[in-house]
Phi, psi and omega in degrees: 000146179285151185301305185299323176297313180291321179304304180307309179299325178291323174293315178292325184290308179300321176293311174304326179292321174290316176306319188272340173249036194298135182228112180309323184298346181267081177295321189245310192273064181246193184295324178301315178304306187303315176305317186289319168305319178295315175299318174289326170305314180293321178302312183284319178304328182297338184266005183227159178262115176240138171298160185306313179302319180289332178291319183296313182304309187284333171293314180296316173308312178303322176292317191272344198303326179253010186293332178299342177304323189295332188226006179206178183280157188303320184300337185236028174290333185290317177296320173292329176298314179302311181310310188289322178303308178303315180306314177293311181298332184287340178274355186249358178058047181280152175296135182299328180294315176299315178303319173295320182292330184281323174299323170300322178294319180297307188295333177301337180284351181286134176277133000285145187289148178245124196215058182281328186253152179301314181307317187288326180294319176302313180288332172300310179297319179296323184292324182256013184310323184294345178298334181250026179238169172296333188275009179301323184295320189283313176301320177295327182293311180306315179300316176299331177285322184289326175289333171292319179292338181269008168104009178278137180257021175290120181293172180289324181299319178290326174295320179295321181293320179286326175299316178297316185293319178302312179302324176304314183277343186277150177209150171278136187270321176284141180300333184291314176304318195284322182282330178279327187247333183312306187300317179294319179303315182295329180287316181298313179298328174290319174296323175293323171303310174306313178297321181291326182289321186298311189297325178297312176296322179286341176285335184293122182299130183291343179264009174286145182293151189300327186286329181285314178308319184288324181289332177293319184292317180302327183295333186269337185193317188289325180299308186301315175308320182290317176305304179310312181292326177299310184296315179302315186285326172297319180288324171305312179292326176301314179303317175303312177296324176297321179289317174302317181294328183287324179289322173296321175298316184293331178293316179298321178298311186294311175301320183285324177299323176294313172313308181300310178304313175298313179299319180287324192270333185244305195284324177306319182292345181256006185285339175288323175281331178229080177306337184292339175283355190295310182304304184300321181300310182301315186297319180296315184294313179305306182304314177304303181302311178300319175309306183297314177308310185292326179290326176290317176304318177299328179253008182286124184286147176241122187238131179279193185300323181082010178231155175218162180251158170305326175296316173312317180293308186299320177285349177063040179258000181241148173264105180279003173270355176256119184304326181304337186266355184218003189294345171265345182284155176292155175296326180291327179290314183297322188294314186292316182303309180292328173306317184287317177297321181298327182273350170252107189301312182303312186296321180302306183292330177293321174297319176296312181298327180283325167311304177301309178307317179297313178304312176307318179298312177290327170298320176298323181287317188292320181290324178299311181287336174288320179293318178299322180297314179298322180301309183299323183297307187297304183300317176302323177298310182302307178303322180294317183293318175306317187288323180290316179306319185288322184295312185295323179295312176298317177302309173298325175294318186285324175298332184288314178285352170093002183297308180230138179225110182290157187292335172240016170079006188218139182296342178246000000 
């Protein structure tokens, strides 16, 4: 059978299915919505290269994806939609592989979404296309009314809160929808959040104690601002401590570099004349070199691989706020990954916390090495002074008795 003929038969069959099983309770998931999803599917698919089998599969899936609402409850409508699709396709002598692809596309619309293939991503975005349009307010109200007619006792306020939570977890998978709809989606979420906050404040009983009312307000806004402030200050404090550690290490490196220069440039040339200073000089040099090495180790940068995979983003295993995790990735990869993270509040906060933890881990290593460097420098200076004192004592003692007489009468 020709592809165009199968498409026409599919459209006619699903249209008749809705007309013959008309349900007044389907305020949103009706034939009008199905046609809109089909149009959006074709719109999105036009911007990508899909093989003919996938084009046909996603088209038929768009027509059938909500037919299950006609014969079963919402939680299982995708499975019933697949059954209805298979009944129809069996009369068309369709290939089993095509039927399987259509079923996968239909099941991809089930929440939580499964989006392994491009065709599945397209139909998922087409089904939630209204999240990023001006018609979102009306469509959201229709869905709430529909669920109310099916027996749901959810108030409009509760529904708005659930919708906001779902939109925060939702994301558009195709770049076309991300570029076209994300900005409007954020505006819709902002409006919904404001409406939810106003409704929560209006529900607070005026006779309720002031402290409890304040706590409710905290839950809607102030508390989140306090968390953001806490994270920002913590991160800033870690950076300041890291800067202090670098300055301390720089001081040690500079001082000991001067000491080594003096030892190599002046003192070493006098050791033949004053052999008693050999041991104190070597000790002093060892202390200076060890201190510099530890200071360099404390400030030496550590850079990771600089790449990440799509699975790392899906599993939320990489911190995109640290350059070491993305410096080798392309801008396109980083752009898509960052947008995914910004749409996922939990992932964003996890990354901020991971960033602070990483800074703390690096600081711990820096300060341990710096403490060791300072201890070695302090103890080494004391031991070196004592060693020079002993050498001077024995030198003067021997020179007094005439045992050793330096060439110029001075250790230098």
